[in-house]
mmJSON file of the N, C-alpha and C atoms, coordinates in Angstrom:
{"data_MODEL":{"atom_site":{
"group_PDB":["ATOM","ATOM","ATOM","ATOM","ATOM","ATOM","ATOM","ATOM","ATOM","ATOM","ATOM","ATOM","ATOM","ATOM","ATOM","ATOM","ATOM","ATOM","ATOM","ATOM","ATOM","ATOM","ATOM","ATOM","ATOM","ATOM","ATOM","ATOM","ATOM","ATOM","ATOM","ATOM","ATOM","ATOM","ATOM","ATOM","ATOM","ATOM","ATOM","ATOM","ATOM","ATOM","ATOM","ATOM","ATOM","ATOM","ATOM","ATOM","ATOM","ATOM","ATOM","ATOM","ATOM","ATOM","ATOM","ATOM","ATOM","ATOM","ATOM","ATOM","ATOM","ATOM","ATOM","ATOM","ATOM","ATOM","ATOM","ATOM","ATOM","ATOM","ATOM","ATOM","ATOM","ATOM","ATOM","ATOM","ATOM","ATOM","ATOM","ATOM","ATOM","ATOM","ATOM","ATOM","ATOM","ATOM","ATOM","ATOM","ATOM","ATOM","ATOM","ATOM","ATOM","ATOM","ATOM","ATOM","ATOM","ATOM","ATOM","ATOM","ATOM","ATOM","ATOM","ATOM","ATOM","ATOM","ATOM","ATOM","ATOM","ATOM","ATOM","ATOM","ATOM","ATOM","ATOM","ATOM","ATOM","ATOM","ATOM","ATOM","ATOM","ATOM","ATOM","ATOM","ATOM","ATOM","ATOM","ATOM","ATOM","ATOM","ATOM","ATOM","ATOM","ATOM","ATOM","ATOM","ATOM","ATOM","ATOM","ATOM","ATOM","ATOM","ATOM","ATOM","ATOM","ATOM","ATOM","ATOM","ATOM","ATOM","ATOM","ATOM","ATOM","ATOM","ATOM","ATOM","ATOM","ATOM","ATOM","ATOM","ATOM","ATOM","ATOM","ATOM","ATOM","ATOM","ATOM","ATOM","ATOM","ATOM","ATOM","ATOM","ATOM","ATOM","ATOM","ATOM","ATOM","ATOM","ATOM","ATOM","ATOM","ATOM","ATOM","ATOM","ATOM","ATOM","ATOM","ATOM","ATOM"],
"id":[1,2,3,4,5,6,7,8,9,10,11,12,13,14,15,16,17,18,19,20,21,22,23,24,25,26,27,28,29,30,31,32,33,34,35,36,37,38,39,40,41,42,43,44,45,46,47,48,49,50,51,52,53,54,55,56,57,58,59,60,61,62,63,64,65,66,67,68,69,70,71,72,73,74,75,76,77,78,79,80,81,82,83,84,85,86,87,88,89,90,91,92,93,94,95,96,97,98,99,100,101,102,103,104,105,106,107,108,109,110,111,112,113,114,115,116,117,118,119,120,121,122,123,124,125,126,127,128,129,130,131,132,133,134,135,136,137,138,139,140,141,142,143,144,145,146,147,148,149,150,151,152,153,154,155,156,157,158,159,160,161,162,163,164,165,166,167,168,169,170,171,172,173,174,175,176,177,178,179,180,181,182,183,184,185,186,187,188,189],
"type_symbol":["N","C","C","N","C","C","N","C","C","N","C","C","N","C","C","N","C","C","N","C","C","N","C","C","N","C","C","N","C","C","N","C","C","N","C","C","N","C","C","N","C","C","N","C","C","N","C","C","N","C","C","N","C","C","N","C","C","N","C","C","N","C","C","N","C","C","N","C","C","N","C","C","N","C","C","N","C","C","N","C","C","N","C","C","N","C","C","N","C","C","N","C","C","N","C","C","N","C","C","N","C","C","N","C","C","N","C","C","N","C","C","N","C","C","N","C","C","N","C","C","N","C","C","N","C","C","N","C","C","N","C","C","N","C","C","N","C","C","N","C","C","N","C","C","N","C","C","N","C","C","N","C","C","N","C","C","N","C","C","N","C","C","N","C","C","N","C","C","N","C","C","N","C","C","N","C","C","N","C","C","N","C","C","N","C","C","N","C","C"],
"label_atom_id":["N","CA","C","N","CA","C","N","CA","C","N","CA","C","N","CA","C","N","CA","C","N","CA","C","N","CA","C","N","CA","C","N","CA","C","N","CA","C","N","CA","C","N","CA","C","N","CA","C","N","CA","C","N","CA","C","N","CA","C","N","CA","C","N","CA","C","N","CA","C","N","CA","C","N","CA","C","N","CA","C","N","CA","C","N","CA","C","N","CA","C","N","CA","C","N","CA","C","N","CA","C","N","CA","C","N","CA","C","N","CA","C","N","CA","C","N","CA","C","N","CA","C","N","CA","C","N","CA","C","N","CA","C","N","CA","C","N","CA","C","N","CA","C","N","CA","C","N","CA","C","N","CA","C","N","CA","C","N","CA","C","N","CA","C","N","CA","C","N","CA","C","N","CA","C","N","CA","C","N","CA","C","N","CA","C","N","CA","C","N","CA","C","N","CA","C","N","CA","C","N","CA","C","N","CA","C","N","CA","C","N","CA","C","N","CA","C","N","CA","C"],
"label_alt_id":[null,null,null,null,null,null,null,null,null,null,null,null,null,null,null,null,null,null,null,null,null,null,null,null,null,null,null,null,null,null,null,null,null,null,null,null,null,null,null,null,null,null,null,null,null,null,null,null,null,null,null,null,null,null,null,null,null,null,null,null,null,null,null,null,null,null,null,null,null,null,null,null,null,null,null,null,null,null,null,null,null,null,null,null,null,null,null,null,null,null,null,null,null,null,null,null,null,null,null,null,null,null,null,null,null,null,null,null,null,null,null,null,null,null,null,null,null,null,null,null,null,null,null,null,null,null,null,null,null,null,null,null,null,null,null,null,null,null,null,null,null,null,null,null,null,null,null,null,null,null,null,null,null,null,null,null,null,null,null,null,null,null,null,null,null,null,null,null,null,null,null,null,null,null,null,null,null,null,null,null,null,null,null,null,null,null,null,null,null],
"label_comp_id":["UNK","UNK","UNK","UNK","UNK","UNK","UNK","UNK","UNK","UNK","UNK","UNK","UNK","UNK","UNK","UNK","UNK","UNK","UNK","UNK","UNK","UNK","UNK","UNK","UNK","UNK","UNK","UNK","UNK","UNK","UNK","UNK","UNK","UNK","UNK","UNK","UNK","UNK","UNK","UNK","UNK","UNK","UNK","UNK","UNK","UNK","UNK","UNK","UNK","UNK","UNK","UNK","UNK","UNK","UNK","UNK","UNK","UNK","UNK","UNK","UNK","UNK","UNK","UNK","UNK","UNK","UNK","UNK","UNK","UNK","UNK","UNK","UNK","UNK","UNK","UNK","UNK","UNK","UNK","UNK","UNK","UNK","UNK","UNK","UNK","UNK","UNK","UNK","UNK","UNK","UNK","UNK","UNK","UNK","UNK","UNK","UNK","UNK","UNK","UNK","UNK","UNK","UNK","UNK","UNK","UNK","UNK","UNK","UNK","UNK","UNK","UNK","UNK","UNK","UNK","UNK","UNK","UNK","UNK","UNK","UNK","UNK","UNK","UNK","UNK","UNK","UNK","UNK","UNK","UNK","UNK","UNK","UNK","UNK","UNK","UNK","UNK","UNK","UNK","UNK","UNK","UNK","UNK","UNK","UNK","UNK","UNK","UNK","UNK","UNK","UNK","UNK","UNK","UNK","UNK","UNK","UNK","UNK","UNK","UNK","UNK","UNK","UNK","UNK","UNK","UNK","UNK","UNK","UNK","UNK","UNK","UNK","UNK","UNK","UNK","UNK","UNK","UNK","UNK","UNK","UNK","UNK","UNK","UNK","UNK","UNK","UNK","UNK","UNK"],
"label_asym_id":["A","A","A","A","A","A","A","A","A","A","A","A","A","A","A","A","A","A","A","A","A","A","A","A","A","A","A","A","A","A","A","A","A","A","A","A","A","A","A","A","A","A","A","A","A","A","A","A","A","A","A","A","A","A","A","A","A","A","A","A","A","A","A","A","A","A","A","A","A","A","A","A","A","A","A","A","A","A","A","A","A","A","A","A","A","A","A","A","A","A","A","A","A","A","A","A","A","A","A","A","A","A","A","A","A","A","A","A","A","A","A","A","A","A","A","A","A","A","A","A","A","A","A","A","A","A","A","A","A","A","A","A","A","A","A","A","A","A","A","A","A","A","A","A","A","A","A","A","A","A","A","A","A","A","A","A","A","A","A","A","A","A","A","A","A","A","A","A","A","A","A","A","A","A","A","A","A","A","A","A","A","A","A","A","A","A","A","A","A"],
"label_entity_id":["1","1","1","1","1","1","1","1","1","1","1","1","1","1","1","1","1","1","1","1","1","1","1","1","1","1","1","1","1","1","1","1","1","1","1","1","1","1","1","1","1","1","1","1","1","1","1","1","1","1","1","1","1","1","1","1","1","1","1","1","1","1","1","1","1","1","1","1","1","1","1","1","1","1","1","1","1","1","1","1","1","1","1","1","1","1","1","1","1","1","1","1","1","1","1","1","1","1","1","1","1","1","1","1","1","1","1","1","1","1","1","1","1","1","1","1","1","1","1","1","1","1","1","1","1","1","1","1","1","1","1","1","1","1","1","1","1","1","1","1","1","1","1","1","1","1","1","1","1","1","1","1","1","1","1","1","1","1","1","1","1","1","1","1","1","1","1","1","1","1","1","1","1","1","1","1","1","1","1","1","1","1","1","1","1","1","1","1","1"],
"label_seq_id":[1,1,1,2,2,2,3,3,3,4,4,4,5,5,5,6,6,6,7,7,7,8,8,8,9,9,9,10,10,10,11,11,11,12,12,12,13,13,13,14,14,14,15,15,15,16,16,16,17,17,17,18,18,18,19,19,19,20,20,20,21,21,21,22,22,22,23,23,23,24,24,24,25,25,25,26,26,26,27,27,27,28,28,28,29,29,29,30,30,30,31,31,31,32,32,32,33,33,33,34,34,34,35,35,35,36,36,36,37,37,37,38,38,38,39,39,39,40,40,40,41,41,41,42,42,42,43,43,43,44,44,44,45,45,45,46,46,46,47,47,47,48,48,48,49,49,49,50,50,50,51,51,51,52,52,52,53,53,53,54,54,54,55,55,55,56,56,56,57,57,57,58,58,58,59,59,59,60,60,60,61,61,61,62,62,62,63,63,63],
"pdbx_PDB_ins_code":[null,null,null,null,null,null,null,null,null,null,null,null,null,null,null,null,null,null,null,null,null,null,null,null,null,null,null,null,null,null,null,null,null,null,null,null,null,null,null,null,null,null,null,null,null,null,null,null,null,null,null,null,null,null,null,null,null,null,null,null,null,null,null,null,null,null,null,null,null,null,null,null,null,null,null,null,null,null,null,null,null,null,null,null,null,null,null,null,null,null,null,null,null,null,null,null,null,null,null,null,null,null,null,null,null,null,null,null,null,null,null,null,null,null,null,null,null,null,null,null,null,null,null,null,null,null,null,null,null,null,null,null,null,null,null,null,null,null,null,null,null,null,null,null,null,null,null,null,null,null,null,null,null,null,null,null,null,null,null,null,null,null,null,null,null,null,null,null,null,null,null,null,null,null,null,null,null,null,null,null,null,null,null,null,null,null,null,null,null],
"Cartn_x":[16.959,15.984,14.783,14.297,13.172,11.853,10.951,9.626,8.627,7.677,6.711,5.789,5.391,4.476,3.029,2.789,1.435,1.405,0.264,0.089,0.004,0.621,0.498,-0.828,-1.501,-2.8,-2.641,-3.745,-3.717,-3.393,-3.886,-3.619,-2.129,-1.509,-0.082,0.739,0.348,1.031,0.868,-0.346,-0.6,0.08,0.222,0.954,2.415,2.966,4.364,4.557,3.589,3.705,3.238,2.713,2.134,3.169,4.435,5.463,5.668,5.326,5.531,4.643,3.516,2.639,3.265,4.167,4.778,5.972,6.439,7.649,7.4,6.209,5.868,6.161,6.705,6.97,5.648,5.605,4.351,3.952,2.648,2.138,2.234,2.606,2.713,1.859,1.237,0.459,0.976,0.626,1.112,0.151,0.689,-0.113,-0.615,-1.918,-2.418,-1.984,-1.574,-1.169,0.284,1.21,2.639,3.322,2.602,3.098,4.254,4.332,5.302,4.652,5.449,4.915,4.521,3.371,2.874,2.115,1.879,1.076,-0.39,-1.151,-2.557,-3.372,-4.395,-5.328,-4.649,-3.603,-2.908,-2.591,-2.427,-2.056,-0.647,-0.417,0.893,1.911,3.05,4.035,4.772,4.753,5.501,4.653,3.346,2.523,1.406,0.999,-0.019,-1.445,-1.668,-3.018,-3.55,-4.875,-5.569,-6.951,-7.299,-8.609,-8.891,-7.862,-8.033,-8.091,-7.876,-7.94,-6.641,-6.228,-5.029,-5.411,-4.826,-5.177,-4.021,-2.788,-1.609,-0.704,-0.198,0.806,2.164,2.912,4.208,5.295,6.221,7.342,8.471,9.077,10.214,11.479,12.418,13.674,14.565,15.133,16.034,17.475,18.272,19.669,20.577],
"Cartn_y":[-45.099,-44.431,-45.345,-45.418,-46.296,-45.746,-46.648,-46.265,-46.794,-45.948,-46.363,-47.448,-48.368,-49.434,-49.02,-48.204,-47.762,-46.242,-45.7,-44.254,-43.787,-42.645,-42.049,-41.308,-41.405,-40.751,-39.239,-38.501,-37.043,-36.65,-37.41,-37.098,-37.234,-38.265,-38.459,-37.343,-36.936,-35.832,-34.533,-34.261,-33.025,-33.007,-34.165,-34.222,-33.871,-34.312,-34.016,-32.529,-31.894,-30.486,-29.548,-30.058,-29.207,-28.376,-28.761,-28.001,-26.626,-26.445,-25.148,-24.073,-24.444,-23.465,-22.9,-23.628,-23.193,-22.279,-22.133,-21.381,-19.908,-19.406,-18.014,-17.189,-16.008,-15.131,-14.727,-14.628,-14.282,-12.831,-12.606,-11.243,-10.533,-9.274,-8.487,-7.238,-6.816,-5.589,-4.683,-3.437,-2.463,-2.377,-2.359,-2.216,-0.774,-0.544,0.83,1.568,0.841,1.485,1.938,1.001,1.307,1.355,1.04,1.092,0.131,-0.944,-2.011,-3.027,-3.818,-4.864,-6.066,-6.667,-7.832,-8.722,-9.961,-10.864,-10.46,-10.566,-10.183,-11.132,-10.595,-11.333,-11.916,-11.25,-11.669,-10.44,-10.635,-9.527,-9.066,-7.783,-7.213,-7.672,-8.237,-8.709,-7.583,-6.363,-5.287,-4.449,-4.286,-3.482,-4.279,-5.422,-6.269,-5.9,-5.03,-4.631,-5.503,-5.744,-6.426,-5.818,-5.361,-4.775,-3.568,-2.781,-1.569,-1.792,-3.02,-3.331,-3.988,-3.703,-4.319,-5.731,-6.741,-8.125,-8.897,-8.418,-9.124,-8.114,-8.48,-7.628,-7.993,-7.006,-7.223,-6.781,-7.68,-7.375,-6.803,-5.73,-5.161,-5.843,-6.019,-6.686,-5.726,-6.214,-5.389,-5.683,-4.632,-4.809,-4.502],
"Cartn_z":[-28.965,-28.129,-27.939,-26.709,-26.423,-26.924,-27.264,-27.725,-26.708,-26.319,-25.309,-25.844,-24.938,-25.34,-25.126,-24.105,-23.816,-23.665,-23.94,-23.873,-22.419,-22.122,-20.793,-20.721,-19.591,-19.448,-19.32,-19.5,-19.367,-17.931,-16.97,-15.564,-15.246,-15.771,-15.523,-16.164,-17.369,-18.051,-17.255,-16.768,-16.038,-14.681,-14.034,-12.761,-12.967,-14.067,-14.367,-14.631,-15.255,-15.602,-14.497,-13.407,-12.368,-11.634,-11.656,-10.94,-11.556,-12.827,-13.467,-12.856,-12.283,-11.65,-10.393,-9.741,-8.496,-8.723,-9.933,-10.204,-10.494,-10.198,-10.449,-9.192,-9.353,-8.211,-7.555,-6.218,-5.546,-5.819,-5.89,-6.049,-4.717,-4.727,-3.518,-3.67,-2.564,-2.567,-1.458,-1.54,-0.569,0.607,1.811,3.024,3.099,3.304,3.364,4.633,5.676,6.932,6.893,6.615,6.704,5.336,4.266,2.887,2.625,3.381,3.124,2.19,1.479,0.617,1.456,1.137,1.862,0.897,1.3,0.481,0.604,-0.484,-0.417,0.456,1.097,1.959,3.191,3.687,4.901,5.721,7.017,7.884,7.537,7.664,7.346,8.386,7.967,8.937,9.653,9.101,9.743,10.703,10.435,11.343,12.009,11.444,12.065,11.715,10.751,10.374,9.255,9.294,8.2,8.087,6.901,6.615,7.524,7.817,8.622,10.112,10.579,12.004,12.447,13.674,14.237,14.686,14.057,14.377,14.989,14.787,15.277,15.967,17.136,17.767,17.232,16.795,16.174,17.139,17.419,18.297,17.455,17.923,17.202,17.666,16.761,17.081,17.855,18.964,19.771,19.366,19.21,18.825,19.973],
"occupancy":[1.0,1.0,1.0,1.0,1.0,1.0,1.0,1.0,1.0,1.0,1.0,1.0,1.0,1.0,1.0,1.0,1.0,1.0,1.0,1.0,1.0,1.0,1.0,1.0,1.0,1.0,1.0,1.0,1.0,1.0,1.0,1.0,1.0,1.0,1.0,1.0,1.0,1.0,1.0,1.0,1.0,1.0,1.0,1.0,1.0,1.0,1.0,1.0,1.0,1.0,1.0,1.0,1.0,1.0,1.0,1.0,1.0,1.0,1.0,1.0,1.0,1.0,1.0,1.0,1.0,1.0,1.0,1.0,1.0,1.0,1.0,1.0,1.0,1.0,1.0,1.0,1.0,1.0,1.0,1.0,1.0,1.0,1.0,1.0,1.0,1.0,1.0,1.0,1.0,1.0,1.0,1.0,1.0,1.0,1.0,1.0,1.0,1.0,1.0,1.0,1.0,1.0,1.0,1.0,1.0,1.0,1.0,1.0,1.0,1.0,1.0,1.0,1.0,1.0,1.0,1.0,1.0,1.0,1.0,1.0,1.0,1.0,1.0,1.0,1.0,1.0,1.0,1.0,1.0,1.0,1.0,1.0,1.0,1.0,1.0,1.0,1.0,1.0,1.0,1.0,1.0,1.0,1.0,1.0,1.0,1.0,1.0,1.0,1.0,1.0,1.0,1.0,1.0,1.0,1.0,1.0,1.0,1.0,1.0,1.0,1.0,1.0,1.0,1.0,1.0,1.0,1.0,1.0,1.0,1.0,1.0,1.0,1.0,1.0,1.0,1.0,1.0,1.0,1.0,1.0,1.0,1.0,1.0,1.0,1.0,1.0,1.0,1.0,1.0],
"B_iso_or_equiv":[0.0,0.0,0.0,0.0,0.0,0.0,0.0,0.0,0.0,0.0,0.0,0.0,0.0,0.0,0.0,0.0,0.0,0.0,0.0,0.0,0.0,0.0,0.0,0.0,0.0,0.0,0.0,0.0,0.0,0.0,0.0,0.0,0.0,0.0,0.0,0.0,0.0,0.0,0.0,0.0,0.0,0.0,0.0,0.0,0.0,0.0,0.0,0.0,0.0,0.0,0.0,0.0,0.0,0.0,0.0,0.0,0.0,0.0,0.0,0.0,0.0,0.0,0.0,0.0,0.0,0.0,0.0,0.0,0.0,0.0,0.0,0.0,0.0,0.0,0.0,0.0,0.0,0.0,0.0,0.0,0.0,0.0,0.0,0.0,0.0,0.0,0.0,0.0,0.0,0.0,0.0,0.0,0.0,0.0,0.0,0.0,0.0,0.0,0.0,0.0,0.0,0.0,0.0,0.0,0.0,0.0,0.0,0.0,0.0,0.0,0.0,0.0,0.0,0.0,0.0,0.0,0.0,0.0,0.0,0.0,0.0,0.0,0.0,0.0,0.0,0.0,0.0,0.0,0.0,0.0,0.0,0.0,0.0,0.0,0.0,0.0,0.0,0.0,0.0,0.0,0.0,0.0,0.0,0.0,0.0,0.0,0.0,0.0,0.0,0.0,0.0,0.0,0.0,0.0,0.0,0.0,0.0,0.0,0.0,0.0,0.0,0.0,0.0,0.0,0.0,0.0,0.0,0.0,0.0,0.0,0.0,0.0,0.0,0.0,0.0,0.0,0.0,0.0,0.0,0.0,0.0,0.0,0.0,0.0,0.0,0.0,0.0,0.0,0.0],
"pdbx_formal_charge":[null,null,null,null,null,null,null,null,null,null,null,null,null,null,null,null,null,null,null,null,null,null,null,null,null,null,null,null,null,null,null,null,null,null,null,null,null,null,null,null,null,null,null,null,null,null,null,null,null,null,null,null,null,null,null,null,null,null,null,null,null,null,null,null,null,null,null,null,null,null,null,null,null,null,null,null,null,null,null,null,null,null,null,null,null,null,null,null,null,null,null,null,null,null,null,null,null,null,null,null,null,null,null,null,null,null,null,null,null,null,null,null,null,null,null,null,null,null,null,null,null,null,null,null,null,null,null,null,null,null,null,null,null,null,null,null,null,null,null,null,null,null,null,null,null,null,null,null,null,null,null,null,null,null,null,null,null,null,null,null,null,null,null,null,null,null,null,null,null,null,null,null,null,null,null,null,null,null,null,null,null,null,null,null,null,null,null,null,null],
"auth_seq_id":[1,1,1,2,2,2,3,3,3,4,4,4,5,5,5,6,6,6,7,7,7,8,8,8,9,9,9,10,10,10,11,11,11,12,12,12,13,13,13,14,14,14,15,15,15,16,16,16,17,17,17,18,18,18,19,19,19,20,20,20,21,21,21,22,22,22,23,23,23,24,24,24,25,25,25,26,26,26,27,27,27,28,28,28,29,29,29,30,30,30,31,31,31,32,32,32,33,33,33,34,34,34,35,35,35,36,36,36,37,37,37,38,38,38,39,39,39,40,40,40,41,41,41,42,42,42,43,43,43,44,44,44,45,45,45,46,46,46,47,47,47,48,48,48,49,49,49,50,50,50,51,51,51,52,52,52,53,53,53,54,54,54,55,55,55,56,56,56,57,57,57,58,58,58,59,59,59,60,60,60,61,61,61,62,62,62,63,63,63],
"auth_comp_id":["UNK","UNK","UNK","UNK","UNK","UNK","UNK","UNK","UNK","UNK","UNK","UNK","UNK","UNK","UNK","UNK","UNK","UNK","UNK","UNK","UNK","UNK","UNK","UNK","UNK","UNK","UNK","UNK","UNK","UNK","UNK","UNK","UNK","UNK","UNK","UNK","UNK","UNK","UNK","UNK","UNK","UNK","UNK","UNK","UNK","UNK","UNK","UNK","UNK","UNK","UNK","UNK","UNK","UNK","UNK","UNK","UNK","UNK","UNK","UNK","UNK","UNK","UNK","UNK","UNK","UNK","UNK","UNK","UNK","UNK","UNK","UNK","UNK","UNK","UNK","UNK","UNK","UNK","UNK","UNK","UNK","UNK","UNK","UNK","UNK","UNK","UNK","UNK","UNK","UNK","UNK","UNK","UNK","UNK","UNK","UNK","UNK","UNK","UNK","UNK","UNK","UNK","UNK","UNK","UNK","UNK","UNK","UNK","UNK","UNK","UNK","UNK","UNK","UNK","UNK","UNK","UNK","UNK","UNK","UNK","UNK","UNK","UNK","UNK","UNK","UNK","UNK","UNK","UNK","UNK","UNK","UNK","UNK","UNK","UNK","UNK","UNK","UNK","UNK","UNK","UNK","UNK","UNK","UNK","UNK","UNK","UNK","UNK","UNK","UNK","UNK","UNK","UNK","UNK","UNK","UNK","UNK","UNK","UNK","UNK","UNK","UNK","UNK","UNK","UNK","UNK","UNK","UNK","UNK","UNK","UNK","UNK","UNK","UNK","UNK","UNK","UNK","UNK","UNK","UNK","UNK","UNK","UNK","UNK","UNK","UNK","UNK","UNK","UNK"],
"auth_asym_id":["A","A","A","A","A","A","A","A","A","A","A","A","A","A","A","A","A","A","A","A","A","A","A","A","A","A","A","A","A","A","A","A","A","A","A","A","A","A","A","A","A","A","A","A","A","A","A","A","A","A","A","A","A","A","A","A","A","A","A","A","A","A","A","A","A","A","A","A","A","A","A","A","A","A","A","A","A","A","A","A","A","A","A","A","A","A","A","A","A","A","A","A","A","A","A","A","A","A","A","A","A","A","A","A","A","A","A","A","A","A","A","A","A","A","A","A","A","A","A","A","A","A","A","A","A","A","A","A","A","A","A","A","A","A","A","A","A","A","A","A","A","A","A","A","A","A","A","A","A","A","A","A","A","A","A","A","A","A","A","A","A","A","A","A","A","A","A","A","A","A","A","A","A","A","A","A","A","A","A","A","A","A","A","A","A","A","A","A","A"],
"auth_atom_id":["N","CA","C","N","CA","C","N","CA","C","N","CA","C","N","CA","C","N","CA","C","N","CA","C","N","CA","C","N","CA","C","N","CA","C","N","CA","C","N","CA","C","N","CA","C","N","CA","C","N","CA","C","N","CA","C","N","CA","C","N","CA","C","N","CA","C","N","CA","C","N","CA","C","N","CA","C","N","CA","C","N","CA","C","N","CA","C","N","CA","C","N","CA","C","N","CA","C","N","CA","C","N","CA","C","N","CA","C","N","CA","C","N","CA","C","N","CA","C","N","CA","C","N","CA","C","N","CA","C","N","CA","C","N","CA","C","N","CA","C","N","CA","C","N","CA","C","N","CA","C","N","CA","C","N","CA","C","N","CA","C","N","CA","C","N","CA","C","N","CA","C","N","CA","C","N","CA","C","N","CA","C","N","CA","C","N","CA","C","N","CA","C","N","CA","C","N","CA","C","N","CA","C","N","CA","C","N","CA","C","N","CA","C","N","CA","C","N","CA","C"],
"pdbx_PDB_model_num":[1,1,1,1,1,1,1,1,1,1,1,1,1,1,1,1,1,1,1,1,1,1,1,1,1,1,1,1,1,1,1,1,1,1,1,1,1,1,1,1,1,1,1,1,1,1,1,1,1,1,1,1,1,1,1,1,1,1,1,1,1,1,1,1,1,1,1,1,1,1,1,1,1,1,1,1,1,1,1,1,1,1,1,1,1,1,1,1,1,1,1,1,1,1,1,1,1,1,1,1,1,1,1,1,1,1,1,1,1,1,1,1,1,1,1,1,1,1,1,1,1,1,1,1,1,1,1,1,1,1,1,1,1,1,1,1,1,1,1,1,1,1,1,1,1,1,1,1,1,1,1,1,1,1,1,1,1,1,1,1,1,1,1,1,1,1,1,1,1,1,1,1,1,1,1,1,1,1,1,1,1,1,1,1,1,1,1,1,1]
}}}
C-alpha cells in the first residue's frame, strides 16, 4: 500500500467530501392553493400560484 509523501490540504479534503451534501432528498412543502407537493420558495408547478398570487399560467396536458 502506498504512503503519501505530502499532506493533503483541508480544502482538497472538503472538495472530495462535498458530493455528500448533494445526496439528500429535496424538502417538499404543500401548496396552500391546490395542496400538491412543491419545492419551497418556488411557484407551484400544478396551479401556478406563489405567495397567494397567480404568477404562472399552467397549461393542462391534452390527451
